[in-house]
C-alpha positions in Angstrom: 0.0 0.0 0.0 1.6 3.3 -1.1 2.0 5.8 1.8 2.3 9.5 0.7 3.8 12.3 2.8 2.8 15.9 2.7 5.8 17.2 0.7 7.1 20.3 2.5 8.3 23.1 0.4 10.6 25.7 2.0 9.0 29.1 2.3 5.5 27.7 1.7 2.9 27.3 4.5 2.6 23.6 5.4 -1.1 23.3 4.5 -2.7 22.8 1.1 -6.2 23.3 -0.3 -8.0 22.5 -3.5 -11.3 23.6 -4.9 -12.7 21.0 -7.2 -15.6 21.2 -9.5 -17.1 19.1 -12.2 -15.0 19.1 -15.4 -11.9 20.4 -13.7 -8.7 18.5 -12.9 -8.7 16.5 -9.7 -6.7 17.7 -6.7 -3.3 16.1 -6.6 -3.4 14.1 -3.4 -0.7 11.7 -4.4 -2.0 8.7 -6.4 -4.6 7.2 -8.6 -5.5 3.9 -7.0 -5.7 2.7 -3.4 -3.2 4.6 -1.2 -2.9 6.1 2.3 -1.1 9.2 3.7 0.7 10.5 6.7 -1.2 13.8 6.9 -4.8 14.8 7.9 -7.5 15.5 5.3 -10.7 17.4 5.3 -13.0 16.9 2.3 -16.1 19.1 2.1 -18.9 18.4 -0.5 -20.8 21.6 -0.9 -22.6 20.1 -3.9 -22.5 16.3 -4.2 -23.4 13.7 -6.8 -21.4 10.5 -6.1 -19.6 8.2 -3.7 -16.2 7.9 -2.1 -14.5 4.7 -0.8 -12.5 5.2 2.4 -11.0 2.1 4.2 -13.5 -0.7 3.6 -16.6 1.5 3.3 -18.3 3.2 0.4 -20.0 6.5 1.4 -22.8 8.2 -0.6 -21.9 11.9 -0.5 -24.7 14.4 0.2 -24.7 18.2 0.0 -23.0 19.6 3.1 -21.1 16.5 4.0 -17.7 17.1 5.6 -15.4 14.1 5.8 -12.6 13.9 8.4 -9.8 11.5 7.4 -7.0 10.5 9.7 -3.5 9.5 8.7 -3.3 5.8 7.8 -6.8 5.6 6.4 -7.0 4.2 2.9 -8.5 6.2 0.0 -9.2 4.1 -3.0 -8.5 6.7 -5.7 -6.8 10.0 -5.8 -9.6 11.7 -7.8 -12.5 10.3 -5.8 -13.2 13.6 -4.1 -13.6 15.4 -7.4 -15.8 12.7 -8.8 -18.1 12.8 -5.8 -18.8 16.5 -6.0 -19.9 19.2 -8.5 -18.5 21.7 -6.0 -16.2 20.8 -3.2 -13.0 21.5 -1.2 -10.2 19.4 0.0 -7.7 20.5 2.6 -4.7 18.5 3.8 -1.9 19.3 6.3 0.6 17.4 8.5 -0.4 16.9 12.1 2.6 18.6 13.6 1.5 22.0 12.1 -1.0 22.4 14.9 1.0 22.4 18.1 -0.4 22.5 21.7 -0.5 25.9 23.2 1.1 24.6 26.4 4.4 22.7 26.0 4.2 19.2 27.3 0.5 19.3 27.9 -0.5 16.9 25.1 1.5 13.8 24.1 0.5 13.6 20.4 -1.8 15.0 17.7 -4.4 12.5 18.9 -4.8 14.4 22.1 -4.9 17.9 20.7 -8.3 19.6 21.3 -8.6 20.8 17.7 -7.6 17.5 16.3 -10.1 15.4 18.4 -12.4 14.8 15.4 -9.6 13.1 13.5 -8.6 11.0 16.5 -12.2 10.0 17.2 -12.6 8.5 13.8 -9.1 6.9 13.5 -10.6 3.5 12.9 -13.2 4.8 10.5 -13.6 7.9 8.5 -16.1 10.4 9.9 -18.8 12.2 8.0 -20.0 15.4 9.7 -23.1 17.0 8.3 -22.8 20.8 8.0 -26.1 22.5 8.7 -27.4 24.5 5.7 -27.1 27.8 7.6 -23.3 27.2 8.1 -22.3 26.0 4.7 -21.7 29.4 3.0 -19.5 30.4 5.9 -17.5 27.2 5.6 -16.9 27.8 1.9 -15.7 31.3 2.7 -13.1 29.8 5.1 -11.8 27.4 2.5 -11.7 30.2 -0.1 -9.9 32.6 2.2 -7.2 30.0 2.9 -6.9 29.2 -0.8 -6.5 32.9 -1.7 -3.8 33.4 1.0 -1.8 30.4 -0.2 -2.1 31.6 -3.9 -1.1 35.2 -3.2 1.9 34.3 -1.0 2.2 37.8 0.3 4.4 38.8 3.3 3.2 36.9 6.3 1.2 34.4 4.3 2.5 31.4 6.4 1.2 32.9 9.6 -2.1 34.0 7.9 -2.6 30.5 6.4 -2.1 28.8 9.8 -4.6 31.2 11.3 -7.2 30.2 8.6 -6.4 26.6 9.2 -7.0 27.1 12.9 -10.4 28.7 12.2 -11.4 25.7 10.0 -10.4 23.3 12.7 -12.4 25.1 15.3 -15.4 24.8 13.0 -14.9 21.1 12.6 -14.4 20.5 16.3 -17.7 22.3 17.0 -19.5 20.3 14.3 -18.1 17.1 15.9 -19.3 18.2 19.4 -22.7 19.2 18.0 -23.3 16.1 15.9 -25.6 14.5 18.4 -27.8 17.7 18.4 -28.0 17.5 14.6 -29.0 13.9 14.6 -31.7 14.6 17.2 -33.2 17.1 14.8 -32.8 14.9 11.7 -35.5 12.7 10.4 -34.1 9.7 12.3 -36.5 8.7 15.1 -34.4 5.8 16.4 -31.3 8.0 16.6 -33.3 10.8 18.2 -34.5 8.3 20.9 -30.9 7.1 21.5 -29.5 10.6 21.9 -32.4 11.7 24.1 -31.7 8.7 26.4 -28.0 9.5 26.5 -28.6 13.2 27.3 -31.0 12.3 30.1 -28.9 9.6 31.7 -25.2 10.2 30.8 -24.6 11.4 34.4 -25.7 8.0 35.7 -23.7 4.7 35.4 -25.6 3.6 32.3 -24.5 1.1 29.6 -25.5 0.0 26.1 -27.7 -2.6 27.6 -29.6 0.1 29.5 -30.2 2.2 26.4 -31.3 -0.8 24.4 -33.7 -1.8 27.2 -35.2 1.7 27.3 -35.9 1.4 23.5 -37.1 -2.3 23.7 -34.3 -3.3 21.3 -31.5 -5.8 21.5 -28.0 -4.4 22.2 -26.6 -6.0 19.1 -29.3 -4.5 16.8 -28.9 -1.0 18.4 -25.1 -1.2 18.0 -25.3 -2.1 14.4 -27.8 0.6 13.4 -26.1 3.4 15.3 -22.6 2.5 14.0 -23.9 2.3 10.4 -25.6 5.7 10.6 -23.1 7.6 12.7 -19.8 5.8 12.5 -19.7 5.2 16.2 -21.3 2.9 18.8 -23.7 3.8 21.5 -21.0 3.2 24.1 -18.7 5.6 22.2 -21.4 8.3 22.2 -22.0 7.8 25.9 -18.3 8.2 26.6 -18.1 11.3 24.3 -21.0 13.0 26.1 -19.4 12.3 29.5 -16.0 13.6 28.4 -17.5 16.7 26.9 -19.2 17.5 30.2 -16.1 16.6 32.2 -14.0 19.0 30.1 -16.6 21.8 30.6 -16.6 21.2 34.4 -12.8 21.1 34.6 -12.5 24.4 32.7 -15.4 26.3 34.3 -15.7 25.2 37.9 -13.6 24.5 40.9 -15.2 21.1 41.6 -12.8 18.4 42.6 -12.0 15.6 40.1 -14.0 13.2 42.3 -17.1 15.4 42.2 -16.8 15.8 38.4 -16.3 12.1 38.1 -19.6 11.4 39.8 -21.4 14.2 37.9 -20.6 12.6 34.6 -21.5 9.0 35.5 -18.3 7.5 36.9 -18.7 6.6 40.6 -15.1 5.4 40.6 -12.8 8.4 40.4 -9.8 6.2 39.6 -11.6 4.7 36.6 -12.7 8.1 35.4 -9.2 9.4 35.5 -8.0 6.4 33.6 -10.6 6.8 30.9 -9.9 10.5 30.7 -6.2 10.0 30.3 -6.7 7.3 27.7 -8.8 9.7 25.6 -6.9 12.9 26.2 -3.3 11.8 26.9 -3.3 13.7 30.2 -5.0 13.4 33.6 -8.1 15.6 34.5 -5.9 17.7 36.8 -3.3 18.2 34.0 -6.1 19.2 31.6 -7.4 21.8 34.1 -3.9 23.2 34.7 -3.3 23.5 31.0 -6.5 25.4 30.3 -6.3 29.2 30.1 -7.8 31.0 33.1 -11.5 32.0 32.8 -13.0 35.4 33.5 
């Protein structure tokens, strides 16, 4: 399996973007045929009309779909992104471009707050639906980055990285808000799942509890939720708990033990272990690395 690197060019910002439309050349992502890469990729389908194959899954691409592709995931053809859209954008960049604000606070790109969406989908590409009201603004962000890279005026590297950061903030917020989007979508089963998680994530619930609430088998529920969202019910429960834990660590003076209980982990040691496994740091280290509030 060919593995392609980013290809740094001295004097050029280490981020690339391509606007692809029907009838135009495909973005050069390295190869025609199955390949993987050591950089991170965002693929946004503003107007879609096809499919893409990532890893062992074929995805039907819809208007407003944003794909988050981690290093090591297999793309079956270099021009798939163009073929799947009549109007779309692809951005790619090496993980080390986005460095933690506090030296030593995070152990790798997988634990960086803005790169969480990539790490969360490391075993499967993620598709994040962009709400219609936000799509024009997202296109403007891609276009602004593209214009900066093309003009290469003084300070373009710093400006390009600022545009990259804004795009990653947008993606991180989409990832956090995906449950809300699915609750509002025409998906009654998903709506019921996320309502149950929201009501009970602060309790020691499990997949079996959610399945029982919905009068379904755990196996069936796991299959449906994974197929529709790319994650399991258990992963969604953990994400909601960790989201709340980060909020409480950053915005309150509650002890780690109190926060652990408030997010559904009666055992503080287990909570700390799970938090560290997900973020690369302990809850206390996360709190100490966060900027002061107020």
